[in-house]
Backbone as ProteinMPNN parsed JSONL, in Angstrom:
{"seq_chain_A": "MRVTFYDLETTDLGGNFGRLLCCSFIDLDSDEVTTFRRDRRPWKGTKLTADNRLAVAIRDRLEEADIIVGWNSLLFDAPFLNARLAAVDERPLRVGEKHGSRHLDMMWYAGGQSMRLHGKGLDKVAKFFHADNKKTPLTPEVWADAASGEPAAMQEVVDHCEADVRVTKDVFPHLAPHIKKFTFTLSEVWPFLDQIPSRTHA", "coords_chain_A": {"N_chain_A": [[55.644, 84.9, -51.581], [53.621, 87.708, -52.01], [51.295, 88.692, -54.314], [49.295, 91.234, -55.392], [46.449, 92.28, -57.068], [44.83, 95.321, -57.94], [42.246, 97.883, -57.927], [40.969, 101.15, -58.185], [37.995, 103.109, -57.616], [36.593, 106.256, -58.208], [35.187, 109.545, -57.559], [35.872, 111.503, -59.304], [38.384, 112.558, -61.689], [40.459, 113.983, -60.646], [42.341, 114.467, -57.664], [41.82, 116.63, -56.042], [39.183, 117.594, -56.36], [37.856, 115.175, -56.529], [36.818, 112.141, -54.796], [37.559, 109.089, -53.049], [35.769, 106.17, -53.821], [35.782, 103.351, -53.663], [37.941, 100.455, -53.346], [39.117, 97.571, -54.876], [40.575, 94.351, -54.305], [42.503, 91.523, -55.271], [44.297, 88.587, -54.732], [47.04, 86.9, -56.352], [47.094, 84.148, -55.928], [44.51, 83.509, -55.254], [40.9, 83.33, -55.529], [39.191, 85.074, -54.463], [37.698, 88.193, -54.144], [38.279, 91.184, -52.419], [36.76, 94.085, -51.174], [37.187, 97.394, -50.211], [35.097, 99.918, -49.136], [33.567, 103.159, -49.318], [31.094, 103.511, -48.085], [30.772, 101.705, -46.044], [31.46, 100.365, -42.783], [34.71, 99.457, -41.567], [35.464, 101.744, -42.907], [33.957, 103.928, -43.388], [33.43, 107.412, -43.263], [33.078, 110.368, -41.136], [31.403, 112.046, -42.451], [29.709, 112.174, -45.637], [31.502, 112.867, -47.721], [33.954, 112.301, -46.675], [36.903, 110.546, -46.984], [39.131, 109.704, -45.695], [39.668, 107.555, -43.892], [39.271, 105.412, -45.553], [41.245, 105.855, -47.507], [43.656, 105.535, -46.045], [43.383, 102.871, -45.233], [43.41, 101.543, -47.717], [45.996, 102.193, -48.632], [47.554, 100.904, -46.623], [46.816, 98.241, -46.989], [47.773, 97.724, -49.599], [50.484, 97.949, -49.149], [51.066, 95.641, -47.854], [51.623, 93.774, -49.734], [54.061, 92.121, -51.833], [54.265, 92.616, -54.493], [52.338, 94.855, -56.305], [49.677, 95.086, -58.622], [48.212, 96.782, -61.274], [45.977, 98.566, -63.548], [46.666, 101.095, -65.656], [47.548, 102.193, -63.382], [49.857, 103.429, -62.473], [49.711, 105.999, -63.434], [47.219, 106.862, -62.643], [45.671, 105.436, -60.414], [47.515, 105.059, -58.133], [48.688, 107.742, -57.916], [46.294, 109.209, -57.475], [45.391, 108.109, -55.074], [47.536, 108.915, -53.454], [47.15, 111.67, -53.515], [44.744, 111.944, -52.106], [45.578, 110.982, -49.658], [47.464, 112.914, -48.981], [45.778, 115.065, -48.664], [44.737, 114.728, -46.17], [46.862, 114.873, -44.542], [48.385, 112.513, -44.407], [50.953, 110.052, -44.854], [52.398, 109.147, -48.077], [51.769, 106.349, -50.357], [53.948, 103.651, -49.996], [55.65, 102.045, -52.119], [57.869, 100.261, -54.088], [61.266, 99.798, -55.301], [63.058, 100.692, -53.295], [61.57, 100.248, -51.089], [61.347, 97.585, -50.97], [59.51, 96.322, -52.619], [57.295, 96.032, -55.513], [55.629, 97.787, -58.187], [53.498, 97.048, -60.663], [52.246, 98.158, -63.685], [50.094, 96.971, -65.812], [49.039, 97.956, -68.141], [50.999, 99.162, -69.678], [52.239, 97.115, -70.961], [50.619, 96.316, -72.928], [50.991, 97.703, -75.172], [53.193, 99.951, -76.969], [56.522, 98.805, -77.254], [55.965, 96.213, -76.66], [53.553, 94.973, -77.684], [51.206, 95.459, -80.383], [48.152, 96.64, -80.234], [44.743, 97.593, -80.942], [44.373, 100.027, -79.253], [44.811, 100.503, -75.692], [42.998, 100.061, -73.746], [41.474, 98.372, -71.006], [39.218, 96.801, -71.506], [39.328, 96.286, -74.299], [41.743, 94.852, -74.437], [41.153, 92.653, -72.822], [39.158, 91.408, -74.352], [40.649, 90.72, -76.593], [42.3, 88.724, -75.577], [40.415, 86.907, -74.856], [39.346, 86.858, -72.222], [38.176, 85.378, -69.172], [36.576, 86.855, -67.443], [34.618, 89.903, -67.626], [34.539, 93.431, -68.225], [32.231, 95.751, -66.728], [29.643, 97.933, -67.867], [29.134, 101.404, -67.036], [26.966, 104.126, -66.465], [27.084, 107.754, -66.719], [25.196, 108.775, -64.958], [24.996, 106.86, -62.973], [27.513, 107.064, -61.753], [27.291, 109.667, -60.711], [25.147, 109.35, -58.952], [26.205, 107.468, -57.179], [28.259, 108.974, -56.054], [26.753, 110.746, -54.616], [25.799, 109.183, -52.649], [23.825, 107.243, -53.098], [22.561, 104.088, -52.486], [22.071, 101.824, -54.295], [23.337, 102.632, -56.645], [25.938, 102.896, -55.707], [26.518, 100.228, -55.207], [26.547, 99.256, -57.806], [28.853, 100.509, -58.753], [30.766, 99.299, -57.13], [30.501, 96.64, -58.006], [31.416, 96.988, -60.601], [34.071, 97.739, -60.092], [35.081, 95.415, -58.896], [34.832, 93.644, -61.017], [36.684, 94.774, -62.791], [39.127, 94.323, -61.461], [39.283, 91.588, -61.492], [39.419, 91.118, -64.244], [41.863, 92.326, -64.839], [43.572, 90.563, -63.522], [43.057, 88.325, -65.103], [44.222, 88.986, -67.619], [46.841, 89.245, -66.993], [48.726, 86.924, -67.086], [49.092, 86.74, -69.85], [50.378, 89.061, -70.556], [52.544, 89.211, -68.91], [54.99, 87.962, -69.863], [56.248, 90.035, -71.21], [57.342, 91.747, -69.434], [60.082, 93.635, -68.35], [63.338, 94.268, -66.908], [63.034, 93.47, -64.224], [63.26, 92.629, -60.892], [62.511, 90.276, -59.432], [62.141, 86.85, -60.472], [59.922, 85.881, -63.052], [58.797, 83.394, -62.804], [58.533, 83.063, -60.124], [56.52, 84.807, -59.599], [54.385, 84.055, -61.193], [53.34, 80.971, -61.221], [52.631, 79.281, -63.302], [53.727, 80.156, -65.604], [55.446, 78.97, -67.429], [53.815, 77.533, -69.043], [52.825, 79.126, -70.949], [53.125, 79.903, -74.276], [55.894, 81.634, -75.377], [58.493, 84.117, -75.662], [61.823, 83.924, -74.202], [61.672, 84.193, -70.704], [61.968, 86.847, -68.278]], "CA_chain_A": [[55.513, 86.212, -52.213], [52.224, 88.11, -52.163], [51.02, 89.534, -55.48], [47.938, 91.758, -55.236], [45.849, 93.118, -58.107], [43.933, 96.291, -57.306], [41.602, 98.89, -58.778], [40.226, 102.204, -57.474], [36.917, 103.869, -58.254], [36.575, 107.584, -57.597], [34.1, 110.415, -58.032], [36.414, 112.461, -60.269], [39.725, 112.176, -62.108], [41.427, 114.768, -59.883], [42.26, 114.237, -56.232], [41.37, 117.802, -55.288], [37.715, 117.6, -56.382], [37.35, 113.815, -56.42], [36.948, 111.37, -53.571], [37.577, 107.642, -53.225], [34.527, 105.431, -53.579], [36.105, 102.003, -53.226], [39.099, 99.808, -53.942], [39.005, 96.113, -54.846], [41.844, 93.632, -54.298], [42.496, 90.067, -55.399], [45.657, 88.068, -54.759], [47.329, 86.009, -57.465], [46.803, 82.759, -55.572], [43.166, 83.449, -54.685], [39.771, 83.71, -56.383], [38.322, 85.922, -53.648], [37.886, 89.64, -54.231], [37.952, 91.967, -51.226], [36.533, 95.493, -51.522], [37.032, 98.428, -49.183], [34.174, 100.877, -49.734], [33.338, 104.355, -48.522], [29.808, 103.506, -47.383], [30.735, 100.613, -45.066], [32.445, 100.378, -41.705], [35.275, 100.559, -40.771], [36.038, 102.768, -43.791], [33.005, 105.033, -43.492], [33.868, 108.615, -42.572], [32.098, 111.087, -40.317], [30.452, 112.629, -43.386], [29.687, 111.47, -46.918], [32.669, 113.164, -48.553], [35.189, 111.937, -45.978], [37.479, 109.283, -47.442], [40.438, 109.555, -45.064], [39.826, 106.199, -43.359], [39.372, 104.523, -46.71], [42.553, 106.069, -48.13], [44.689, 104.923, -45.198], [43.199, 101.419, -45.282], [43.876, 101.088, -49.04], [47.466, 102.284, -48.602], [48.124, 99.875, -45.752], [46.587, 96.926, -47.606], [48.688, 97.596, -50.728], [51.848, 97.798, -48.647], [51.235, 94.267, -47.38], [51.999, 92.937, -50.873], [55.403, 92.238, -52.39], [54.046, 93.206, -55.814], [50.97, 95.274, -56.59], [49.452, 95.086, -60.061], [47.017, 97.523, -61.651], [45.82, 98.949, -64.951], [46.803, 102.557, -65.635], [47.678, 102.479, -61.954], [50.988, 104.327, -62.218], [49.321, 107.364, -63.789], [45.962, 107.258, -62.017], [45.284, 104.906, -59.1], [48.464, 105.402, -57.073], [48.737, 109.186, -57.688], [45.046, 109.678, -56.882], [45.433, 107.713, -53.666], [48.48, 109.789, -52.763], [46.53, 112.991, -53.367], [43.763, 111.878, -51.019], [46.334, 110.854, -48.412], [48.05, 114.228, -48.692], [44.704, 115.972, -48.254], [44.467, 114.537, -44.73], [48.177, 114.866, -43.882], [48.889, 111.153, -44.242], [52.094, 109.767, -45.729], [52.018, 108.504, -49.345], [51.97, 104.921, -50.565], [55.361, 103.285, -50.082], [55.829, 100.867, -52.958], [58.987, 100.472, -55.005], [62.482, 99.056, -54.993], [63.647, 101.086, -52.01], [60.701, 99.734, -50.031], [61.351, 96.134, -51.058], [58.322, 95.839, -53.322], [57.199, 96.483, -56.897], [54.324, 98.199, -58.693], [53.399, 96.754, -62.088], [51.095, 98.69, -64.411], [50.054, 96.076, -66.962], [48.624, 98.681, -69.345], [52.171, 99.494, -70.469], [52.675, 95.936, -71.706], [49.641, 96.082, -73.994], [51.301, 98.658, -76.229], [54.604, 100.286, -77.086], [57.369, 97.797, -77.88], [55.522, 94.873, -76.271], [52.626, 94.488, -78.702], [50.444, 96.537, -81.019], [46.723, 96.396, -80.268], [43.953, 98.784, -81.255], [44.046, 100.662, -77.987], [45.291, 99.828, -74.494], [41.929, 99.969, -72.759], [41.381, 97.033, -70.426], [38.155, 96.054, -72.18], [39.852, 95.819, -75.595], [42.772, 93.842, -74.198], [40.48, 91.466, -72.306], [38.493, 90.752, -75.476], [41.69, 90.152, -77.445], [42.787, 87.493, -74.947], [39.256, 86.086, -74.492], [39.366, 86.737, -70.761], [36.993, 84.754, -68.579], [35.751, 87.911, -66.858], [34.377, 91.05, -68.505], [34.229, 94.711, -67.6], [30.809, 96.097, -66.726], [29.457, 99.343, -68.232], [28.5, 102.302, -66.063], [26.533, 105.395, -67.046], [27.434, 108.916, -65.894], [24.201, 108.948, -63.903], [25.347, 105.956, -61.867], [28.638, 107.67, -61.037], [26.791, 110.815, -59.954], [24.319, 108.85, -57.847], [27.1, 106.844, -56.198], [28.951, 110.054, -55.36], [25.801, 111.378, -53.691], [25.467, 108.245, -51.588], [22.681, 106.376, -53.409], [23.067, 102.729, -52.244], [22.055, 100.946, -55.467], [24.388, 103.103, -57.559], [27.213, 102.549, -55.095], [26.73, 98.805, -55.423], [26.945, 99.095, -59.215], [30.254, 100.921, -58.859], [31.544, 98.238, -56.497], [30.486, 95.501, -58.935], [32.295, 97.394, -61.701], [35.435, 97.707, -59.578], [35.453, 94.014, -58.704], [35.009, 93.068, -62.351], [37.942, 95.297, -63.335], [40.297, 93.699, -60.844], [39.309, 90.206, -61.992], [39.881, 91.161, -65.629], [43.301, 92.601, -64.79], [44.218, 89.295, -63.189], [42.91, 87.435, -66.268], [45.145, 89.322, -68.712], [48.207, 89.279, -66.47], [49.653, 85.92, -67.616], [49.347, 86.978, -71.268], [51.253, 90.22, -70.691], [53.712, 89.065, -68.037], [56.258, 87.679, -70.553], [56.844, 91.251, -71.759], [57.917, 92.55, -68.358], [61.532, 93.709, -68.399], [63.995, 94.966, -65.794], [62.264, 93.104, -63.047], [64.18, 91.966, -59.977], [62.056, 88.92, -59.173], [61.879, 86.045, -61.653], [58.482, 85.765, -63.282], [58.33, 82.092, -62.345], [58.132, 83.242, -58.731], [55.281, 85.576, -59.576], [53.311, 83.321, -61.884], [53.873, 79.608, -61.237], [52.292, 78.556, -64.519], [54.193, 80.959, -66.725], [56.097, 78.145, -68.425], [52.811, 76.934, -69.897], [52.42, 80.138, -71.933], [54.103, 79.995, -75.372], [56.411, 82.995, -75.442], [59.941, 84.23, -75.707], [62.457, 83.65, -72.918], [61.152, 85.071, -69.657], [62.97, 87.517, -67.432]], "C_chain_A": [[54.048, 86.533, -52.448], [52.085, 89.085, -53.33], [49.561, 89.938, -55.421], [47.55, 92.625, -56.426], [44.882, 94.08, -57.43], [43.357, 97.258, -58.324], [40.831, 99.855, -57.903], [39.049, 102.683, -58.297], [36.764, 105.164, -57.474], [35.433, 108.423, -58.185], [34.558, 111.388, -59.106], [37.819, 112.005, -60.636], [40.815, 112.915, -61.348], [41.234, 114.595, -58.392], [41.879, 115.453, -55.412], [39.85, 117.879, -55.233], [37.146, 116.207, -56.119], [37.576, 113.191, -55.059], [36.979, 109.888, -53.924], [36.192, 107.065, -52.959], [34.823, 104.037, -53.046], [37.421, 101.558, -53.848], [38.917, 98.306, -53.783], [40.386, 95.491, -54.976], [41.59, 92.153, -54.564], [43.947, 89.608, -55.497], [45.818, 87.053, -55.883], [46.923, 84.57, -57.175], [45.418, 82.568, -54.97], [42.121, 83.803, -55.739], [38.843, 84.694, -55.674], [38.684, 87.392, -53.789], [37.456, 90.281, -52.913], [37.799, 93.423, -51.641], [36.386, 96.343, -50.278], [36.171, 99.521, -49.806], [33.784, 101.979, -48.756], [32.076, 104.303, -47.671], [29.688, 102.403, -46.33], [31.789, 100.824, -43.973], [33.473, 99.274, -41.95], [35.814, 101.715, -41.607], [35.142, 104.002, -43.92], [33.479, 106.218, -42.665], [32.759, 109.257, -41.773], [31.083, 111.835, -41.171], [30.643, 111.968, -44.745], [30.962, 111.667, -47.721], [33.993, 112.771, -47.903], [35.687, 110.578, -46.456], [38.828, 109.014, -46.802], [40.668, 108.149, -44.516], [40.006, 105.19, -44.491], [40.754, 104.644, -47.352], [43.667, 105.383, -47.342], [44.604, 103.398, -45.264], [43.69, 100.842, -46.608], [45.4, 101.097, -49.082], [48.08, 101.133, -47.817], [47.949, 98.476, -46.351], [47.549, 96.707, -48.783], [50.114, 97.349, -50.261], [52.101, 96.419, -48.034], [51.744, 93.344, -48.483], [53.46, 93.157, -51.263], [55.353, 92.894, -53.774], [52.583, 93.624, -55.899], [50.839, 95.454, -58.095], [48.155, 95.82, -60.36], [46.957, 97.752, -63.149], [45.703, 100.462, -65.006], [47.001, 103.048, -64.2], [48.842, 103.395, -61.622], [50.634, 105.788, -62.502], [48.014, 107.806, -63.142], [45.798, 106.737, -60.587], [46.229, 105.337, -57.971], [48.563, 106.913, -56.857], [47.453, 109.747, -57.065], [45.016, 109.339, -55.4], [46.372, 108.618, -52.879], [47.92, 111.191, -52.553], [45.536, 112.996, -52.215], [44.442, 111.693, -49.667], [46.937, 112.196, -48.002], [47.01, 115.2, -48.171], [44.396, 115.862, -46.768], [45.77, 114.344, -43.955], [48.663, 113.469, -43.526], [50.034, 110.921, -45.222], [51.632, 109.055, -46.999], [52.245, 106.998, -49.314], [53.457, 104.629, -50.735], [55.485, 101.957, -50.816], [56.951, 101.174, -53.937], [60.22, 99.756, -54.505], [63.047, 99.405, -53.624], [62.805, 100.645, -50.825], [60.588, 98.21, -50.082], [60.143, 95.544, -51.747], [58.315, 96.391, -54.739], [55.762, 96.877, -57.227], [54.325, 97.972, -60.197], [52.116, 97.358, -62.652], [51.018, 97.932, -65.729], [49.612, 96.759, -68.246], [49.815, 98.947, -70.266], [52.639, 98.322, -71.315], [51.661, 95.521, -72.77], [49.861, 97.038, -75.158], [52.797, 98.894, -76.299], [55.375, 99.207, -77.817], [56.899, 96.375, -77.581], [54.599, 94.259, -77.311], [51.823, 95.66, -79.238], [48.997, 96.106, -81.121], [46.01, 97.695, -80.619], [43.461, 99.407, -79.952], [44.499, 99.818, -76.806], [44.24, 99.776, -73.395], [41.778, 98.537, -72.271], [40.319, 96.193, -71.117], [38.637, 95.482, -73.51], [40.858, 94.698, -75.404], [42.142, 92.54, -73.707], [39.779, 90.695, -73.426], [39.511, 90.08, -76.391], [42.177, 88.808, -76.901], [41.653, 86.553, -74.517], [39.223, 85.809, -72.99], [38.064, 86.139, -70.242], [36.028, 85.791, -68.019], [35.656, 89.098, -67.816], [34.115, 92.3, -67.679], [32.722, 94.972, -67.675], [30.655, 97.58, -67.069], [28.804, 100.129, -67.094], [28.132, 103.606, -66.764], [26.99, 106.554, -66.164], [26.462, 109.136, -64.737], [24.508, 108.064, -62.697], [26.502, 106.526, -61.057], [28.154, 108.816, -60.147], [25.979, 110.361, -58.749], [25.176, 108.2, -56.763], [27.832, 107.909, -55.387], [28.053, 110.731, -54.338], [25.297, 110.415, -52.623], [24.307, 107.32, -51.858], [23.15, 104.912, -53.366], [23.116, 101.832, -53.48], [23.146, 101.332, -56.462], [25.769, 102.755, -57.007], [27.52, 101.071, -55.302], [27.132, 98.519, -56.871], [28.41, 99.453, -59.421], [31.161, 99.849, -58.256], [31.625, 97.012, -57.411], [31.434, 95.759, -60.11], [33.761, 97.284, -61.284], [35.929, 96.269, -59.428], [35.647, 93.298, -60.032], [36.341, 93.506, -62.949], [39.15, 94.568, -62.762], [40.407, 92.235, -61.259], [39.839, 90.159, -63.436], [41.386, 91.437, -65.684], [44.08, 91.335, -64.455], [44.159, 88.32, -64.367], [43.965, 87.701, -67.337], [46.604, 89.287, -68.275], [49.119, 88.205, -67.071], [49.976, 86.094, -69.093], [50.358, 88.113, -71.48], [52.543, 90.08, -69.91], [55.008, 88.745, -68.772], [56.964, 88.913, -71.108], [57.491, 92.129, -70.689], [59.432, 92.473, -68.417], [62.048, 94.442, -67.157], [63.253, 94.733, -64.489], [63.138, 92.262, -62.142], [63.79, 90.513, -59.706], [61.895, 88.153, -60.484], [60.376, 85.883, -61.81], [57.948, 84.411, -62.86], [57.936, 82.14, -60.879], [56.769, 83.917, -58.652], [54.115, 84.778, -60.146], [53.761, 81.876, -62.082], [53.587, 78.825, -62.509], [52.792, 79.265, -65.776], [54.822, 80.108, -67.819], [55.126, 77.442, -69.355], [52.362, 77.877, -71.017], [53.48, 80.209, -73.022], [54.589, 81.438, -75.502], [57.918, 82.927, -75.624], [60.516, 83.882, -74.337], [62.004, 84.663, -71.889], [62.275, 85.671, -68.831], [63.108, 86.746, -66.131]], "O_chain_A": [[53.314, 85.726, -53.019], [52.682, 90.162, -53.331], [48.68, 89.079, -55.402], [48.242, 93.589, -56.753], [44.198, 93.717, -56.472], [43.89, 97.435, -59.42], [40.121, 99.44, -56.987], [39.093, 102.668, -59.527], [36.798, 105.173, -56.243], [34.807, 108.045, -59.175], [33.732, 112.031, -59.753], [38.386, 111.149, -59.956], [41.979, 112.517, -61.398], [40.104, 114.576, -57.903], [41.637, 115.335, -54.211], [39.282, 118.192, -54.186], [36.064, 116.079, -55.545], [38.409, 113.646, -54.274], [36.482, 109.483, -54.975], [35.529, 107.431, -51.988], [34.193, 103.588, -52.088], [37.945, 102.201, -54.758], [38.602, 97.822, -52.696], [41.258, 96.023, -55.663], [40.579, 91.6, -54.13], [44.732, 90.175, -56.257], [44.85, 86.425, -56.311], [46.463, 83.856, -58.066], [45.172, 81.592, -54.262], [42.418, 84.488, -56.717], [37.822, 85.099, -56.23], [39.832, 87.785, -53.581], [36.401, 89.958, -52.366], [38.629, 93.94, -52.389], [35.57, 96.055, -49.403], [36.483, 100.002, -50.895], [33.686, 101.766, -47.548], [31.993, 104.978, -46.645], [28.606, 102.192, -45.783], [32.858, 101.385, -44.214], [33.116, 98.234, -42.503], [36.535, 102.571, -41.094], [35.547, 105.006, -44.505], [33.881, 106.061, -41.512], [31.635, 108.755, -41.735], [30.021, 112.218, -40.681], [31.638, 111.278, -44.968], [31.452, 110.724, -48.341], [35.047, 112.899, -48.527], [34.979, 109.577, -46.347], [39.595, 108.19, -47.299], [41.763, 107.607, -44.665], [40.789, 104.246, -44.389], [41.364, 103.633, -47.702], [44.525, 104.721, -47.926], [45.626, 102.716, -45.341], [44.312, 99.78, -46.632], [46.021, 100.127, -49.516], [49.007, 100.471, -48.284], [48.835, 97.629, -46.229], [48.084, 95.609, -48.94], [50.866, 96.621, -50.909], [53.245, 96.078, -47.732], [52.243, 92.255, -48.2], [54.02, 94.232, -51.051], [56.264, 93.62, -54.17], [51.691, 92.832, -55.597], [51.766, 95.914, -58.76], [47.116, 95.52, -59.771], [47.76, 97.219, -63.915], [44.759, 101.042, -64.469], [46.659, 104.182, -63.864], [48.821, 104.07, -60.593], [51.188, 106.7, -61.887], [47.725, 109.002, -63.095], [45.788, 107.529, -59.644], [45.791, 105.911, -56.973], [48.525, 107.349, -55.706], [47.509, 110.649, -56.229], [44.66, 110.175, -54.569], [46.048, 109.04, -51.769], [48.185, 111.824, -51.531], [45.491, 113.948, -51.435], [43.952, 112.181, -48.649], [46.922, 112.565, -46.828], [47.311, 116.057, -47.341], [43.856, 116.794, -46.172], [45.794, 113.747, -42.879], [49.276, 113.261, -42.478], [50.075, 111.527, -46.292], [50.576, 108.421, -46.996], [52.829, 106.454, -48.377], [54.14, 105.282, -51.524], [55.432, 100.887, -50.209], [56.97, 102.243, -54.547], [60.22, 99.177, -53.419], [63.468, 98.522, -52.878], [63.271, 100.666, -49.686], [59.821, 97.616, -49.324], [59.781, 94.395, -51.494], [59.219, 97.131, -55.126], [54.81, 96.374, -56.631], [55.069, 98.628, -60.926], [51.026, 97.094, -62.145], [51.78, 98.209, -66.655], [49.788, 96.205, -69.331], [49.666, 98.959, -71.488], [53.364, 98.517, -72.291], [51.829, 94.496, -73.43], [49.004, 97.163, -76.033], [53.579, 98.119, -75.747], [54.949, 98.74, -78.874], [57.389, 95.426, -78.193], [54.838, 93.142, -77.77], [51.768, 96.723, -78.621], [48.642, 95.304, -81.985], [46.611, 98.769, -80.594], [42.283, 99.317, -79.606], [44.567, 98.592, -76.889], [44.556, 99.479, -72.243], [41.938, 97.595, -73.047], [40.505, 94.989, -71.294], [38.379, 94.317, -73.812], [40.829, 93.703, -76.13], [42.546, 91.454, -74.124], [39.805, 89.464, -73.443], [39.26, 88.99, -76.905], [42.433, 87.875, -77.662], [41.903, 85.525, -73.887], [39.089, 84.665, -72.557], [36.991, 86.367, -70.802], [34.811, 85.628, -68.108], [36.497, 89.273, -68.697], [33.548, 92.24, -66.588], [32.035, 94.476, -68.568], [31.45, 98.401, -66.613], [28.03, 99.589, -66.304], [28.909, 104.125, -67.565], [27.258, 106.355, -64.979], [26.847, 109.619, -63.672], [24.307, 108.464, -61.55], [26.486, 106.483, -59.826], [28.551, 108.926, -58.987], [26.105, 110.918, -57.658], [24.908, 108.361, -55.572], [28.005, 107.765, -54.177], [28.527, 111.231, -53.318], [24.468, 110.782, -51.79], [23.832, 106.66, -50.934], [24.041, 104.533, -54.126], [24.114, 101.143, -53.691], [23.799, 100.468, -57.047], [26.662, 102.365, -57.759], [28.67, 100.707, -55.548], [27.959, 97.645, -57.129], [29.122, 98.786, -60.172], [32.209, 99.534, -58.818], [32.692, 96.419, -57.568], [32.156, 94.865, -60.55], [34.591, 96.788, -62.045], [37.061, 95.951, -59.793], [36.524, 92.444, -60.159], [37.049, 92.696, -63.548], [40.086, 94.236, -63.49], [41.512, 91.703, -61.363], [40.61, 89.269, -63.794], [42.098, 90.84, -66.492], [45.129, 91.072, -65.043], [45.109, 87.573, -64.6], [44.538, 86.767, -67.898], [47.503, 89.298, -69.116], [50.207, 88.545, -67.535], [51.027, 85.643, -69.549], [51.098, 88.119, -72.464], [53.53, 90.752, -70.209], [56.061, 89.218, -68.345], [58.147, 88.85, -71.442], [58.118, 93.14, -71.008], [60.004, 91.388, -68.522], [61.304, 95.134, -66.462], [62.901, 95.664, -63.764], [63.705, 91.267, -62.592], [64.639, 89.622, -59.747], [61.548, 88.748, -61.504], [59.647, 85.762, -60.825], [56.756, 84.284, -62.583], [57.101, 81.353, -60.433], [55.97, 83.636, -57.758], [52.999, 84.831, -59.63], [54.498, 81.59, -63.026], [54.233, 77.81, -62.768], [52.321, 78.991, -66.88], [54.754, 80.459, -68.997], [55.537, 76.827, -70.339], [51.619, 77.482, -71.915], [54.629, 80.543, -72.732], [53.791, 82.352, -75.711], [58.52, 81.859, -75.722], [59.765, 83.577, -73.41], [61.956, 85.86, -72.169], [63.36, 85.106, -68.699], [63.896, 87.129, -65.267]]}, "name": "protein", "num_of_chains": 1, "seq": "MRVTFYDLETTDLGGNFGRLLCCSFIDLDSDEVTTFRRDRRPWKGTKLTADNRLAVAIRDRLEEADIIVGWNSLLFDAPFLNARLAAVDERPLRVGEKHGSRHLDMMWYAGGQSMRLHGKGLDKVAKFFHADNKKTPLTPEVWADAASGEPAAMQEVVDHCEADVRVTKDVFPHLAPHIKKFTFTLSEVWPFLDQIPSRTHA"}
């Protein structure tokens, strides 16, 4: 079973004005982060604002996984990706029960009935669990420069994206016991889950 953590970085919060900058991936059984980025081949478009090749590559990579895991990914990452795919007449991301896969948004398990923290931001949750990795700060100027193609700023955004996906993987085992209504057993997803003191797992 392939479990892939992912995170998108974009130039805007809306898929009509915004464009994809990059997407980072890390598998559950790996320490290696892979990043697809707009300024590198084979994802580079014919012009700076073109992200069609990147969007298709991200979609196809996510569909290789049995489970994809993100943070606020059900309300942002996946819908944004689908908007950019629609903009170039490409089919949407096919992830879900009818496609034989699952999409877990771990942000939902850091609040609601699962637990009560002071905010569901990934940085706050990572600090609460003393995660090994930490999010990196970015200024608005860096985002603007990356959107305009400035190489150093783009690298900062990529570094930020890779840090986010590592942090999401760090907090996953702490939040996984709260997952409900899940077809696969969590022991299949996280082989060391029985080492985490918790209630009975799904």
